[in-house]
C-alpha positions, 0 to 999 in steps of 0.5 A, a space after each residue: 646711378 642713384 646718388 644720395 643728396 647732401 643736405 646742409 642746414 641754412 640758418 641764414 641767407 649767408 649760410 645758405 649761399 655758403 652751403 651751396 658754394 661748397 657743394 650742398 645738393 639741398 638745404 633746409 631752413 625755416 622762419 622763427 614762427 611755427 618751426 623748430 628754427 626759433 633762432 633762424 636769421 631769415 626774414 620772409 624776404 630773405 627766405 624768398 630770395 634764398 629759394 630763388 637762388 637755390 632753384 636757379 642753381 638747380 638745387 632743392 630747399 626744404 622748410 620746417 613746420 615741425 613743432 608740436 602744436 598747441 591750440 594757439 599755434 593751430 590758429 596760425 596754421 592757415 596763414 603760415 600754410 598760405 605763405 608756404 604755398 606762395 614760397 613753394 619749397 621742395 618739401 615741408 618737414 612736419 612732425 605733428 600728425 595734426 599739422 601733417 593732416 592739415 597740409 594734406 587737406 589744404 596744401 596737397 601740392 606741397 611735398 610732405 616730409 616727416 621730421 626726425 621729431 616724429 621718432 621714426 625708428 622702424 619700417 612699420 612707422 615708415 609704412 604708416 607715414 607713406 600710407 598717409 602721403 609722406 614723400 620722405 621720412 627722416 629716420 631718428 638718430 637712434 636707428 642703428 645701421 642694421 635697422 636702417 638697412 632693413 628699413 631701406 629693404 622693406 620700404 623701397 618706394 619712399 625716400 629716406 633721410 638720415 643724420 650724418 654729422 652734427 650734435 647729438 641730443 641726450 633725449 629721444 630724437 630731441 624730444 626733451 623736457 629738461 630745458 622746459 623744466 629748468 629754463 621755461 624754454 621748450 626743446 619741442 618748440 625750438 628753444 632748447 637751452 642745452 641744459 645737458 651741457 650745463 655744469 651741475 654741482 653735487 649736493 647732499 640731503 641730511 636726515 633733518 631735511 636740510 640740503 647742503 652743497 658737497 664741497 670737494 677740495 684738495 683735502 677731501 677729494 680722494 676720500 669719496 667715490 660717487 655712485 648711482 644705484 638703480 632700485 632693481 639692479 642692486 650691486 650695479 653701480 654707475 660712477 659719477 665723476 666730478 673734477 675741476 671742470 664739473 660733471 657732464 653726465 648728459 653731454 654727448 660727443 658730436 656725431 661724425 659718420 664719415 668713417 661709415 659713409 660708404 655704408 649709407 651710400 651702399 644701401 641707397 639712402 636718399 638724403 644725408 643730413 648735417 645738423 647745425 642750423 645755429 653753427 657758423 658759415 665756416 661750419 657749413 662750408 667745411 662740412 659741405 666741402 668734406 662730404 661733397 668730395 667724399 661722396 663724389 669720390 665714393 661714386 667714382 671708385 667705391 671699392 678703393 674709397 677710404 675715409 681718412 682722406 677727408 677726416 683732417 678737414 672735419 677735425 678743423 671744426 670746433 667739436 666736443 669730440 666725435 662719435 659714431 652715434 648709434 650707427 654701430 649699435 648700442 652707445 658706449 661710454 666713449 660716446 659721452 663727454 664727461 670732462 667738458 662741455 665746451 667745443 675744442 679745435 686747433 683752428 678758428 674761423 678767420 672770416 670770409 670774402 663778402 664781396 669783390 669790389 673790382 679787383 679788391 677782395 672785401 674780407 669780413 673778420 670773424 677773429 683777431 688777426 696779426 700781421 704775419 699770421 697765415 690765413 688759409 682760404 678754402 677753395 670750393 670744389 675739392 680739398 685744396 686751400 690757398 694761404 695768404 700772409 698779410 703784412 698790414 691791414 687796410 680798413 675797407 671803410 676808412 682806409 686806416 692801416 694797422 698791424 692787427 685787426 679784431 672782429 666785431 660789428 661787421 669789421 672788414 678789411 680790403 685785400 688788394 691785387 698786389 697782396 696775392 701771389 697770383 694774378 687777381 683774375 685767377 684769385 677771383 676764380 678760385 675765391 668767389 664771394 662767400 669763400 671762407 677762411 681759417 687761422 691756426 690757433 693751436 691748443 695749450 696746456 689742459 686744452 691740448 691734453 683734452 683734445 689729444 685725449 678725445 682724438 685718441 678715443 675717436 681713433 679707437 671708436 671709429 676702428 
């Protein structure tokens, strides 16, 4: 049976290992130079180690060469491609036709994949890249499911990949100039400053040419409405809302296609991609585990498959609210987050087991923890968890014992065998190296109201 590949981002060697542990079939990564992975934490040595680990596990790894080059980058191509030939990844993601052609001529042994940055939104474009020797095409996020289905039918002899989960960009396939204009950081070189998430103030220009900030306070806030009107659509007004938090008219919610996963699997998509190269290993682990279980359950019993079993896991992630992207068709206002730009969630990344020293677990902290506060460890291969409540914390390096601990500078605690409620031999099997853990924080006041509002919108949107 044809099985779709679960593809996870690997922004660092630890994230790569975490994604593999929690069920990824493949990962994609890159070095800071010559790709859209400028914040990659990989050194060349770590990248080689990662590739060896992936292949030893019988999985795949794809590297990125997907920026649009200028002359100065073109000069670096020979050295970079020579490095790729030594590393031998399972595929190279490319967007620029010139780079694609260079690889074809100088490294034909490397599988060439066409990146989402190439804006592939039709069967005609897929056929073009296939004629050029592409093995896989990544469809743009703008492609609807109806279009995806047609592309799959018309292009049966090439591998197709689509985005399934992660942040959405307000621009076309991420090709945006706002960041370059405002911050001198080009999104097309992997340096996006995320200007669409910023807080903008409203100003007015007076007849004499002076510009003033339009201050909104309790005395005048009910006196105005702010509307946009396009020249060729007179009488059609688009409301711009600004409150105490700001006005985020460019801020999209995050994509989550778990409710439509069966659609993607049913038409035979080859690779299902998760966005998030700069997210934490907690993000990589949670998303990989949830979709791994969902995909396996679908193939085992497609007729009775239901997404609701897996959504609670994805809801533990910090997010801007979820939407279905363009899957169902035209984006609606419910897919936009006008109220806030920050991510919200009721759970926090507590830390991970970075190694076992004999029967002692070495747990690296990623958040503040107090004695008596439950820590929930995510067991790989399923959706089960193991909860541990510690009465005190022993510093893994100094042996100092405290009643509370804070994260920072690689802070680690030592968890001894007697602190578990199961035999340590069983614990070591359930919680191998790189297992992640979380803690419940809850949300209060305004944040709680916002979170519940977004949850209600999501339930309405997913149907």
